[in-house]
N, C-alpha and C positions, 0 to 999 in steps of 0.2 A: 368539682373532681375532675380528673382527666380522663378521657375514654380509654379502655383497655382495648389495646388493638391483638389479632391473633399475627403469629408469625407465619404466613404464607404468602403466594405471589398473588392471591384475589385482594389481600388487604391493601387499605390505600397508603401504609408503610412504603410500598414499592410502585405508588402513581407515576411519580417522576419517572422511573427507570421505563415503564412501560410506555408511556408518551415518547421517551426519546429513541425507543425501539421502534415503534410505530413510525416516527418522523425518518430516521436513517433507514426503514425498511422501503418507505416510498421514495426516498431520494434514491437507494440503490436502483429499485425497479425503472425509475424513470432514466438513470444514467447508463442501464443495460438497453434498454429501448432505443436510447438516442444514439448509441454506438455499436447498437447489431450484436451485443455479447449475450451469449446463451448460459454464462456460468459468472458465478459470484458467491462472497460470502458476507454474512453478515456477524459478528462476533459480541457477545455479552460478557464481560469482566465483572464479577461482583466480587468486590473483596469485603468480608468480615472482620472486622475488630472488637474485642473485648477488653473493655477496662473496669477494674474496681474502683467504684467510688463511695463515699458517704452518703446517704440519703437523708431527705430532711427528717425522718424519725429517729438518725443518728445510728443506723442500721449501714451495713455496707450491702452494696447491691452490685451484681455486674450489668453495665450499660453497653449494649452494642451499638455499634456504628456500621453502617452499610453505605459503601461508595461502589457507583457502577460507571463503566465506560463500554460504549458503544462504537465498534469499528466496523468499517464497511471497506471493502475489496473488490473492484472490478477486474477480473483478468484480462487484461489486454496488451497485445503483445504486436506490434507491426514490424516486420524484417524482410529482407531481401537479400540475396546472396549473390556475390560473382568473384572471379579470381585474374589477376593479372598473372600470367604464368613468368616463372623466374627465368625470362630470357633478356633481362636488361641489370643493369647495374648501376646504383646512384652516382651521378656525375654532378657535382657543386658547380653553380652555374656563375660564381663570384660574386652574386648579389644578396647572399644569405639563403638562397632557394637551392633547389635542385632539379635536375634534367634526369631523364631514362634514357640511358645508353646501351644501345644492343651488345650480349655478351660477346658477339662473335663480330669480327670486323668483316665477314662475308657481305656481299652485297647480293641483294633479293632482285634476280632480273625482272619479277612482276612487277615492284614496287613503281609507282607511278612519280611519287616526288623524290628524286636522287638528286642529292645537292652535288 
């Protein structure tokens, strides 16, 4: 006769889910240490489905299915900013590329490389 299992998180019904969570928690902590991150998340999604089935004794019973998914996310964002002032216009170079041509035809008397 099969063992009756309680439906709670301590029962062996959820052993694999708990093992997966432990594995991914350790992975998450290693990644956080490696990249010097101080925030991350571990998410568990547990999907429960119920189906009616005919049992061996001919009666109908409700059969649960438990599916889990564990995901981790380390919040890492690298960024730098800069801006080129809008003092230039795009000038096709004839080879499929572009040059930046000054908007003004004025010559800067302090510019070193005057052509």
